[in-house]
C-alpha positions as CSV (number, residue, x, y, z in Angstrom):
1,M,51.7,8.2,58.5
2,E,52.3,12.0,58.1
3,T,52.1,13.9,61.3
4,K,51.2,17.4,62.4
5,E,51.7,19.4,65.5
6,L,48.8,19.7,67.9
7,G,48.4,23.5,68.3
8,H,51.5,25.0,69.9
9,T,52.1,21.9,72.1
10,G,55.0,20.3,70.4
11,V,53.0,17.0,70.4
12,K,52.7,15.3,67.1
13,I,49.4,13.7,65.9
14,S,48.5,11.8,62.8
15,A,47.4,13.8,59.8
16,I,44.2,11.8,59.7
17,A,42.4,11.1,63.0
18,L,39.7,8.5,63.9
19,G,36.3,9.7,64.9
20,G,34.7,7.4,67.4
21,M,31.1,8.5,67.3
22,P,29.7,5.8,64.9
23,M,30.9,3.1,67.3
24,S,28.6,4.2,70.1
25,L,25.3,5.5,68.7
26,S,22.1,3.4,68.5
27,S,23.3,1.9,65.2
28,R,26.6,0.8,66.8
29,P,28.4,-2.3,65.6
30,P,29.3,-5.1,68.1
31,E,31.9,-4.1,70.6
32,S,34.4,-6.7,69.2
33,E,34.1,-5.1,65.7
34,S,34.7,-1.6,67.1
35,I,37.8,-2.7,69.0
36,K,39.1,-4.2,65.7
37,V,38.5,-0.8,64.0
38,I,40.5,1.0,66.7
39,H,43.3,-1.5,66.6
40,R,43.5,-1.3,62.8
41,A,43.6,2.5,63.0
42,L,46.6,2.3,65.4
43,D,48.3,-0.3,63.1
44,L,48.0,2.2,60.3
45,G,49.7,5.0,62.2
46,V,46.6,6.9,63.5
47,T,47.6,8.5,66.7
48,M,44.6,10.7,67.4
49,I,41.2,9.4,68.3
50,D,38.3,11.8,68.8
51,T,35.4,11.0,71.2
52,A,33.0,12.7,73.6
53,D,31.0,11.9,76.8
54,S,27.9,12.2,74.6
55,Y,28.8,9.6,72.0
56,C,26.3,7.1,73.3
57,K,22.6,6.0,72.9
58,D,21.2,8.2,75.6
59,E,21.9,9.5,79.1
60,S,21.8,6.0,80.6
61,D,24.6,5.1,78.2
62,K,26.8,8.2,78.8
63,H,30.6,7.9,78.3
64,H,30.2,4.7,76.3
65,N,32.6,5.7,73.5
66,E,35.3,6.8,76.0
67,R,35.1,3.4,77.8
68,L,35.2,1.6,74.5
69,I,38.3,3.5,73.4
70,S,40.0,2.8,76.8
71,K,39.2,-0.9,76.5
72,A,40.6,-1.0,73.0
73,L,43.8,0.8,74.0
74,S,44.3,-1.5,77.0
75,S,44.0,-4.6,74.9
76,Y,46.3,-3.3,72.1
77,S,49.6,-5.1,71.9
78,G,51.5,-2.5,69.9
79,D,53.0,0.8,70.8
80,K,50.4,3.2,72.1
81,S,52.7,5.6,73.9
82,N,52.0,8.4,71.4
83,V,48.3,8.0,71.1
84,I,46.2,11.1,71.9
85,V,42.6,10.8,72.8
86,A,40.5,14.0,72.5
87,T,37.2,13.9,74.3
88,K,34.4,16.5,74.7
89,G,31.9,17.5,77.3
90,G,28.9,19.8,77.4
91,L,26.2,17.9,75.5
92,M,23.4,15.8,77.0
93,R,21.5,12.9,75.4
94,P,18.0,12.9,76.9
95,N,16.1,10.1,75.1
96,G,18.7,10.1,72.4
97,S,18.4,13.8,71.5
98,W,21.2,16.4,71.7
99,T,21.0,19.3,74.1
100,R,23.6,21.7,75.5
101,N,24.7,21.9,79.1
102,G,27.3,24.5,80.0
103,N,26.6,24.4,83.8
104,P,30.0,24.5,85.5
105,K,28.8,22.0,88.1
106,H,27.9,19.5,85.4
107,L,31.1,20.1,83.4
108,R,33.2,19.6,86.5
109,E,31.5,16.3,87.1
110,T,31.6,15.1,83.5
111,I,35.3,15.9,83.3
112,R,35.8,13.7,86.4
113,I,33.8,10.8,84.9
114,S,35.6,11.2,81.5
115,F,38.9,11.0,83.3
116,E,37.9,7.7,84.9
117,A,36.2,6.3,81.7
118,L,39.5,6.9,79.8
119,G,41.4,4.8,82.3
120,G,42.1,7.3,85.1
121,Q,45.8,6.6,84.9
122,K,46.9,9.8,83.2
123,P,45.5,13.2,82.3
124,I,42.8,13.5,79.6
125,D,45.0,14.3,76.6
126,V,42.6,16.9,75.1
127,W,39.3,17.9,76.6
128,Q,37.0,20.1,74.4
129,Y,34.0,22.1,75.4
130,H,31.5,20.6,73.0
131,A,29.3,23.6,72.3
132,P,28.6,27.0,74.0
133,D,25.5,27.2,76.1
134,T,23.8,30.6,76.1
135,D,22.6,30.0,79.7
136,Y,26.2,30.4,80.9
137,T,29.1,32.6,79.9
138,I,32.1,31.0,78.2
139,E,34.1,32.1,81.1
140,E,31.9,30.3,83.6
141,S,31.8,27.1,81.5
142,L,35.5,26.9,80.9
143,K,36.5,27.5,84.6
144,P,36.2,23.7,85.4
145,A,38.5,22.9,82.5
146,K,41.1,25.4,83.7
147,E,40.8,23.9,87.2
148,A,41.3,20.4,85.8
149,V,44.4,21.5,83.9
150,E,45.8,23.0,87.1
151,Q,44.9,19.8,89.0
152,G,46.5,17.6,86.4
153,T,43.3,15.9,85.2
154,I,43.4,17.5,81.7
155,R,46.5,18.1,79.6
156,F,45.2,20.3,76.8
157,V,41.9,22.1,76.2
158,G,40.0,22.7,72.9
159,V,36.6,24.1,71.9
160,S,33.9,23.0,69.5
161,N,31.2,24.8,67.6
162,F,32.8,28.2,68.5
163,S,33.0,31.5,66.6
164,V,36.2,33.5,66.4
165,E,35.0,35.8,69.1
166,Q,34.1,32.9,71.3
167,I,37.5,31.3,70.7
168,K,39.2,34.6,71.8
169,R,37.1,34.7,75.0
170,A,38.0,31.0,75.7
171,R,41.7,31.8,75.3
172,D,41.5,34.4,77.9
173,V,40.4,31.7,80.4
174,V,42.7,28.8,79.5
175,E,45.1,27.9,76.7
176,I,43.3,26.5,73.7
177,V,45.0,24.1,71.3
178,S,42.2,23.0,69.0
179,V,38.9,24.0,67.4
180,Q,36.4,21.5,66.2
181,N,33.6,22.9,64.0
182,Q,31.6,21.3,61.2
183,Y,33.3,21.5,57.8
184,N,32.5,19.4,54.7
185,P,31.3,20.0,51.1
186,W,27.8,20.9,52.3
187,N,29.0,23.2,55.1
188,R,31.9,25.4,54.4
189,Q,31.1,27.9,57.1
190,P,34.6,27.9,58.6
191,E,35.9,29.4,55.3
192,Y,33.5,32.3,55.5
193,D,33.2,33.1,59.2
194,G,36.9,33.5,59.8
195,V,37.4,30.5,62.1
196,L,39.7,28.6,59.7
197,E,41.8,31.6,58.9
198,Y,42.1,32.4,62.6
199,C,43.2,28.9,63.5
200,Q,45.8,28.9,60.8
201,K,47.1,32.3,61.8
202,E,47.2,31.4,65.5
203,K,48.5,27.9,64.9
204,L,45.4,26.2,66.5
205,T,44.6,22.7,65.1
206,F,41.3,22.7,63.2
207,L,39.3,19.4,63.5
208,P,36.5,19.3,61.0
209,W,33.6,17.3,62.4
210,S,31.4,15.4,60.0
211,P,34.1,15.8,57.3
212,L,32.2,13.5,54.9
213,G,28.8,15.0,55.6
214,G,27.6,12.6,58.2
215,S,25.4,9.5,57.8
216,R,22.7,11.3,56.0
217,R,24.8,12.8,53.3
218,V,27.9,10.7,52.9
219,S,26.2,8.5,50.2
220,N,25.5,11.7,48.2
221,L,29.2,12.4,47.6
222,E,29.0,10.4,44.4
223,D,26.4,12.9,43.1
224,I,28.9,15.8,43.2
225,D,30.4,15.4,39.7
226,A,33.7,17.2,40.4
227,I,34.4,14.8,43.3
228,A,33.3,11.7,41.5
229,Q,35.4,12.5,38.4
230,L,38.5,13.2,40.4
231,A,38.0,9.9,42.3
232,Q,37.8,8.0,39.1
233,E,40.8,9.8,37.5
234,K,43.0,9.1,40.6
235,G,41.6,5.6,41.2
236,V,40.6,6.4,44.8
237,S,37.3,6.7,46.7
238,V,35.2,9.8,46.8
239,Y,35.9,9.9,50.5
240,N,39.6,10.1,49.8
241,I,39.0,13.1,47.5
242,V,37.0,14.9,50.2
243,L,39.5,14.3,52.9
244,A,42.4,15.4,50.6
245,W,40.4,18.5,49.7
246,L,39.9,19.4,53.3
247,R,43.6,18.9,54.0
248,A,44.5,21.1,51.1
249,K,42.4,23.9,52.4
250,S,44.7,24.7,55.3
251,P,47.8,23.3,57.1
252,A,45.8,23.6,60.3
253,I,43.3,20.9,59.3
254,V,43.3,17.4,60.7
255,P,40.2,15.5,59.5
256,I,38.4,13.2,61.9
257,P,36.4,10.8,59.8
258,G,34.3,8.4,61.8
259,A,34.5,4.6,61.3
260,S,32.5,1.6,62.4
261,K,34.1,-0.9,60.0
262,V,37.8,-1.8,59.5
263,S,37.5,-1.1,55.7
264,S,36.3,2.5,56.5
265,I,39.4,3.5,58.5
266,E,41.7,1.7,56.0
267,D,40.2,3.8,53.2
268,S,40.3,7.1,55.2
269,V,44.0,6.7,55.9
270,R,44.7,6.4,52.2
271,A,43.7,10.0,51.8
272,V,47.1,11.1,53.2
273,D,48.7,10.0,49.9
274,V,46.2,11.8,47.7
275,Q,47.5,15.1,46.4
276,L,45.2,17.7,44.8
277,S,46.4,20.5,42.6
278,D,45.2,24.1,43.2
279,E,43.1,23.7,40.1
280,E,41.5,20.5,41.4
281,V,40.8,22.1,44.8
282,A,39.2,25.1,43.0
283,K,37.1,22.7,40.9
284,I,35.6,21.1,44.1
285,D,35.2,24.6,45.6
286,R,33.1,25.6,42.6
287,A,31.0,22.4,42.7
288,T,30.2,22.8,46.4
289,A,29.7,26.6,46.5
290,S,26.4,27.4,48.3
């Protein structure tokens, strides 16, 4: 598996990560199947798993995905010494909806619970502030993360759903290693708002969430002719083409496709070997221009 450096940390992570969210929502598979998915990802050389305290059914189920990943890691018989788990905090799931909560008191508490949910034996590898909450300043909301780094509860900090200006403000509070914003063929905002360019220039890892368009759009990839044609020409899936396209857009990018079936992560990992020419990337760009 190809590796990339996580920000400026010197830590290497796999060029394709595993997104844990589909394993914990209301449509989740049986726990045994999810553990098989995580174990297979590790077997294939995936060393980064992305999760969040809010990857769950609702507030009564909070931290489900973190506990699942911890259980899978503890039962894995292979080498897991270089596995990085990146979690997030700052979203709530009342009745299954998604709302923001940047209250420092809440974030301090959810960091503590995430630490315990992930095993409580070592610092959280990467903790990301899930989305800025306009009721609190970025400086207020990131103070608990800075405290946790100083206390040894968090190793590295990232941000999610942030603009360039917000990333700069975050970096004035605590060192930032990664940025996780939506990026896929239907949402190319990071190309236009300067975030992707900033991450590349500043050597921050960019983690595109929903890289295949999410559950509502992933089945529509076949309808984008440029992607479907390239998949047919190269004898790979349309998902491989999209992940390869994202990787070709910037060396800062590490896609985090979600998986709830072993076959899904097996397919995603194959994208590392798919090479797209500049002309092929431009072809997809034209086909997905808004």
